[in-house]
N, C-alpha and C positions, 0 to 999 in steps of 0.2 A: 719798538720792543726790542730790549739790549742782548746781548750777547749770552748772560747768568741765564735774562729769561729762556730763552732759544734751548739752551743745554735743559734747563729745567723737565721744560716740556717735553722735551723729546727724550730724558728718562724715564717717564711715569707713560709716554707712549708706548716706549719699549715695555714697559713694566705688566702693562695692562697687557699687550700682545703675549707676553709668555705665559701668566696667567690662563689666560682664556686659551688659549692652546696648548695648555699642557692638565687636560683633567688627568684624572689616575686611571692609565687604563691599563687591567691586569688582565689576564684568560691563562686559562690552563685546560689544554687538550690532549684530552689519553684514548689512542684505539688500540684494543685489546685483540687478538686473533687468538683461537686457543684447537688443541686437535687434542681429545680426551675427554676423560667423562664427567666434566665441570659442566653445573648448572649456568642458567642465565643467570642467576643471584651472584653464582661463584666469579662468575665473567664479571661480573660487576663490581663484585670485592676485590676482584686482584687491580682493577682502573682504578680505583678508590684510593687503594692503599697508595699506589705511587702518586695520584694527584697528590692527596694528603702532604705527604714529605715536600715534595715541591712546594706546595702555596704554604707552607709554615714558615719558610724561605724566603719564599719568592721575592717579596715587597722588604723584608729587611735587607735583603743583599742586594735591590735597587738604589734604598737607602743608604746603605754602605758605601757605594759605588757613587754618590751625587758627592758625599761629604770625602770622598778621594777625591773628585774632580776639583774642589776648590781648594787642594792641599795645596804647597811647590811654594809660598812666600812668606815665609815665617823672618820676619825681620823686626828687630827691639828700637826702629827709631822712625821719631814722625815724619822726619823731614833729612835727606839723604845731601841736600846743602846746593847753594848755584853751580850752575854749568860747568866746568867738565865734569863734577863728582861725580861716580858709577860703581859698581859692584858687580864682581862676577863668581859664582859661589855652581856648588849641586845644593838637592836637596831631595828629599823624600816621605814621604806621606803615605798613612795607610787611614783607611775607611774601615772603622769596626762597627757593627752591630749583633744584635740576640746576646749581648753581652749579660744578660739575665742568668747564663747559662752556669756562671758562675757563681752564684748568689747563691749560698747554700739555702737562706733563709727563703728561698722564692723558689716556687716551683713552677717549672718551666712543662710544655707540652711533652709528650714522649716525639723524636724525630726533629727538634728544634737543634738545630748547633749555629755556632758561633760563626758568622761569616764576615770576610772582608774584602779591601782590593787595595792595589799598591800603587804606588804612584812615584816612580824617581824622576828626578829632572833636571836639567842646569836650566839655574836663574839667575837673572843678571839685572839693573836699577842705572837707572840714568838721572839725576837731580839732572831736570829743565829752570828752574828758580830757587830760591829761597823757602818758597813755599808751596812747589808744586814737582812731583816726580812721576815718575813708568818705572812698573816693575814687569817682566817678561817672562817667561816660563814654555821649555821645549823637553820633549824625549818622543823621539823617532824609531822602532821595530820591528822589522817586519820578519816573518820566517823566509821572503826570498833570499834575504841577506844570509839565514844562518839560522835550520832549526836543530836544537839542540836533542841529542839521542838520551833522553830522560826517560829512563822506566822505572817503574816502581809497583811489583810484586803482580797484579792484577788489570796497569795501567801503563798504556804506550803514547809519547805527548803526538799529536799527531798535526795539528797548528798551534802558531802561537806569533801573533802578529799584537803591538801596540800603538797607542798614538795621543802624547798629549800637548797641550795648547796653551795659554794664556798671556792674559794681559792685565793688568791696574796701575791706572789711574789716582794717584794720590793727592788730596791739599790738605798742607798744615793751617789749622785755622785760630789754635792758642797756641802762642810762642813759648818758647822754654823761659824757665824761670828759678831762679835756686832758692832754695828752703832754709839748707845748713851748708853754708860752703867747703867743701869738700867732701860731703858726705852725702846729700838728698839733693834733689836735681828734679822738678816737672822737667820731661823731656819735649812738652806740648802733646796737641791733640789733633785729630786727621781725620778726616771725611776720606771713602774712599769709592772705586766703582770695580770690579772686576769682570771680566767675560770668560767663561775656559771651555774648553771642549778636552772630550777624553772619549775614546774611541778602544775596544780590543775584541779579539778572538782568541779564544782557549778551546783547541779538540784533544780530544783522549780517546784510542780505543784498546780493547782488551779483553778480556773477561774478567766477570765478577760473581759471586757465588750473593744473592739476594735473598732473605726470610720471605714466606707469603704466610701470614695467617689468617688461621678460621677463616679457610676457602672453603664453598662450599660443593661437594662432588655425587654425585649417582652412580655406581656401577651396577646399577640391576637390582638391585635392594633397598632402593629408601635412600632421601639426601644423609649426606652426612658433613662432618665438617672434621676438614684437616689441617694439620698444621704442613705447610708445604717447604723446599729449597729451589730456589729460582738458579739455572746458574748459566746465562744469554751470553753467548759474544754478543760486542755494544758497540755502539758510535757514539759518542757526544759530543758536543758545540753550545760553547757559552759564550754569548755577544752578547756586547752592552756598548750604547754611544748615550752620553750625558752632556746637554750643555747648558752651564748657569750664568746666570745674572748677578753680582753680589753685591751689594751696597752694603759699605761697615762703617763704623766710628770705632776711633780707639783714642785709649789715652796712652803715655809714658810716663816713668819714672826712671830718674837713674841715682845709683845706689854706689858710693863709692869710686866715683867713676869707671865703674870696672862692669856691675850690671846693669841690666836695661830688663824695668820690668813694666808688661802692659798688658791692659786688661780693654775687650771691647764690646764689641754686639755684629753679630753678621747677619744677614737678612739672605740664602742664597735662593734664586726663584729659579727652578730646575726645570729642564723640560729633557727627556726619554727614555728609553729602556734597557732593560735586562731581559738577554731572551735565553731560555735552556731548550735546546732541542735532541731528545736521547731516541734510538731506534736500537732497541734489543732482540733477540730471539735463542730460546736455547730448550733444553728437557727440565723439567720438575718432577723430585720425588721425593717421597714421606717417612715418614717411621711412623707415624700416628696409629694407636694400638687398634686393633679391630678394622682397618683398611685392611680387604684381601681384592682391590682392582687391580689392575695390570704396574705394572713398575719396569721402566717410571713410569710416576699417572697421565703424563700425554708430553705435550711442548708448548710454549709460551709464547708470542709475538708480541713488545710492547713498543707502538710509536706515541711519543709526546713532544707536544710543543706548547713552550710557555711565554707570557710575555708581561713583566711586572715595573711598573711605572713609579720610579720615586714622589716623596711629598713635592707637591707644586713650591711651598716655600717652606722651608726649615729653619726658623729662629735660631742663632746659635748665639752661647756666649765663646769669647774668644783669651785664651790665656796662651802669655809666652814670655818666657827668660832668655837671654841672649849675655852671651858671655862676651866681653869686648877687648881684647888685648891690642891694644898699638891698633892695627890696619888689619886682623884679622878675628871674625866674628864664626862664636857657634852659639847655634839659637834653636829653641827647641818650642813648638808652639801645639794648644789642641785646642778643638772645637767641638763643643757639646749640645745636641741636638736639647732645645729644651724645652720641648713638648713633651717627649718620650725618657730624654735624659738615658740614653741606652744607643742611641747613634752618634759615634765620636770618630773624631780624626787625630792622628797623632803624626808629630812631623817634627824632622832631625834635619840641620842644616848647615853649610859653614861654607863662608864667602869670604873675598878680599874685598875692603874697602878702600879706593882709593879719592 
């Protein structure tokens, strides 16, 4: 068995392990504790309203972070060239989902909002031979170093840590070829395999007013439905980790020796989760006509814990454009989820190549 066969079998084994280990596990668990004239139906209505808004955005957020994780490698050339060719630069990626929110021709459920994550990295590459190169990325930030004094109306930042690592090996199997001298050149075609890891945690605390609609109460004269205003003191923690193994194939074209355009397909295989944990407690009030009970109505305590996993496999269309001026390169790339065409990432990078 030669080296290529060994590598092929190893890659297939990794794919099988990741797919089998990455079921779409998602759950949402909310516990509601109340004081006041709430019926059992009213208590379950409060819990359901919190569950619904988190559930509607949970899986899209996980998918957005999976798209965020695979960002950080925009490069418009099929190969870097022979050793010791190298580059170093900075890149920023943003994964987004629920983009139907902005489409006026589509109806979006109440509570669905655009969601996303960001991935700023230092990235670098090294040519190992005329056909084979390596690209890496890294970013580390921890609130152990510094926690920004961020306050916005009802929220104060209480935690912020972010870690991003990745590596991609590329092999150019179709060489460049001039099509129209001085105007158009086929830049080559390559296959690559990337491994990416993304972890982060963001914590907030504060006081927030939140409407609770159509909640049943009973003040002794029989059940009635009221609209409530809930103003809790809360703590919220968002935590995520994503591991992705991404095979990719791409073709490159050079126009006027300045513009590099590329098109390809990627198949990130993802394992990980996005977690939301919220604790909140406060009074509830109402101005519903006909209500004659106590004012405030009572108090509500919410404790919700949620976990959402991204799609195990996200087939993605890759489109990129690069401006090359001497040894300076400015790159833009986007990946689009071909299953729902709603999960995307957008990447911008600057590098110096030698």
